[in-house]
C-alpha positions in Angstrom: 0.0 0.0 0.0 3.0 2.2 0.3 4.2 1.8 -3.3 5.1 4.8 -5.3 2.3 5.4 -7.9 1.3 1.8 -9.0 -1.9 3.2 -10.6 -2.6 1.9 -14.1 -0.1 -0.9 -13.8 -0.6 -4.7 -13.5 1.3 -7.0 -11.3 1.5 -10.8 -11.0 1.1 -11.3 -7.2 2.3 -14.9 -7.1 5.0 -16.6 -5.3 7.7 -19.0 -6.6 6.3 -22.3 -7.7 6.4 -24.7 -4.8 3.6 -27.2 -5.5 2.6 -29.1 -8.6 -1.1 -29.7 -9.1 -0.7 -33.2 -7.6 1.2 -31.8 -4.6 -1.6 -29.3 -4.1 -4.3 -32.0 -4.2 -2.2 -34.1 -1.8 -2.0 -31.1 0.6 -5.7 -30.5 0.4 -6.3 -34.2 1.1 -4.1 -34.3 4.1 -5.6 -31.1 5.5 -9.2 -32.0 5.0 -8.9 -35.8 5.6 -10.1 -36.7 2.1 -8.6 -38.6 -0.8 -8.3 -36.7 -4.0 -7.1 -38.7 -7.0 -5.3 -36.5 -9.4 -4.7 -38.2 -12.8 -2.8 -36.2 -15.4 -4.3 -36.3 -18.9 -3.1 -34.8 -22.2 -5.0 -31.7 -23.3 -6.0 -33.4 -26.6 -8.3 -35.8 -24.7 -10.3 -32.9 -23.2 -10.5 -31.4 -26.6 -11.7 -34.7 -28.1 -14.4 -35.1 -25.5 -15.5 -31.5 -26.2 -15.7 -32.1 -29.9 -17.9 -35.2 -29.4 -20.1 -33.3 -26.9 -20.4 -30.5 -29.4 -21.6 -32.8 -32.2 -24.0 -34.7 -29.9 -25.6 -31.4 -28.9 -25.8 -30.3 -32.6 -27.0 -33.6 -34.1 -29.0 -35.5 -31.4 -30.2 -32.6 -29.3 -30.6 -30.3 -32.3 -29.4 -27.4 -30.3 -28.5 -24.2 -32.1 -25.5 -22.1 -31.1 -23.2 -24.3 -28.9 -19.7 -23.0 -29.0 -17.5 -24.9 -31.4 -14.5 -26.4 -29.5 -11.1 -25.0 -30.1 -7.8 -26.8 -29.4 -6.1 -23.5 -28.9 -8.7 -22.7 -26.1 -8.0 -26.0 -24.4 -4.2 -25.6 -24.7 -4.5 -22.1 -23.0 -6.3 -23.7 -20.1 -3.1 -25.7 -19.3 -1.5 -22.5 -18.1 1.9 -23.4 -19.6 3.2 -19.8 -19.6 5.3 -18.9 -16.6 4.3 -16.1 -14.2 6.8 -13.5 -13.4 6.7 -11.6 -10.1 10.0 -9.6 -10.3 8.1 -6.4 -11.1 5.9 -6.8 -8.0 8.9 -7.6 -5.8 10.9 -4.6 -7.0 8.1 -1.9 -7.3 5.7 -3.0 -4.6 8.1 -4.7 -2.2 6.0 -7.9 -2.7 7.3 -10.7 -0.5 5.4 -13.9 -1.1 5.5 -16.8 1.3 8.8 -18.6 0.6 8.6 -21.5 3.0 6.8 -24.5 1.6 5.6 -25.8 5.0 4.2 -22.3 5.9 2.6 -22.0 2.5 0.8 -25.3 2.9 -0.3 -24.5 6.5 -1.5 -21.0 5.7 -2.8 -21.5 2.1 -4.3 -25.0 2.5 -4.6 -26.3 6.1 -5.8 -23.0 7.7 -7.7 -21.7 4.7 -10.9 -23.5 5.5 -11.2 -24.9 2.0 -14.7 -26.1 1.2 -15.8 -25.2 4.7 -13.8 -28.1 6.1 -11.0 -27.8 8.7 
């Protein structure tokens, strides 16, 4: 809040990558006492299911106007581009949580995810 004129600028307020998607699901499972099975799948499988669903809606349900699937859209959902937080650190003094155990405790265990915990 003390930064010098951040108006009109955008910042990525994100910490360093500490958890993969599977690690995050494991942390949620441990904190909430549930089992979450995370199975990686290639993006093209989601796209293929979307194409089949699209044609079923068009042909069998005779719906007008469903959005035609795009592989580019599905690929963008994978969030493969890295986030950069250097600007936020230098201009805003942003200091994200750097300790993995503290991050899991504060961001998962104590976060009351899903109203559990």
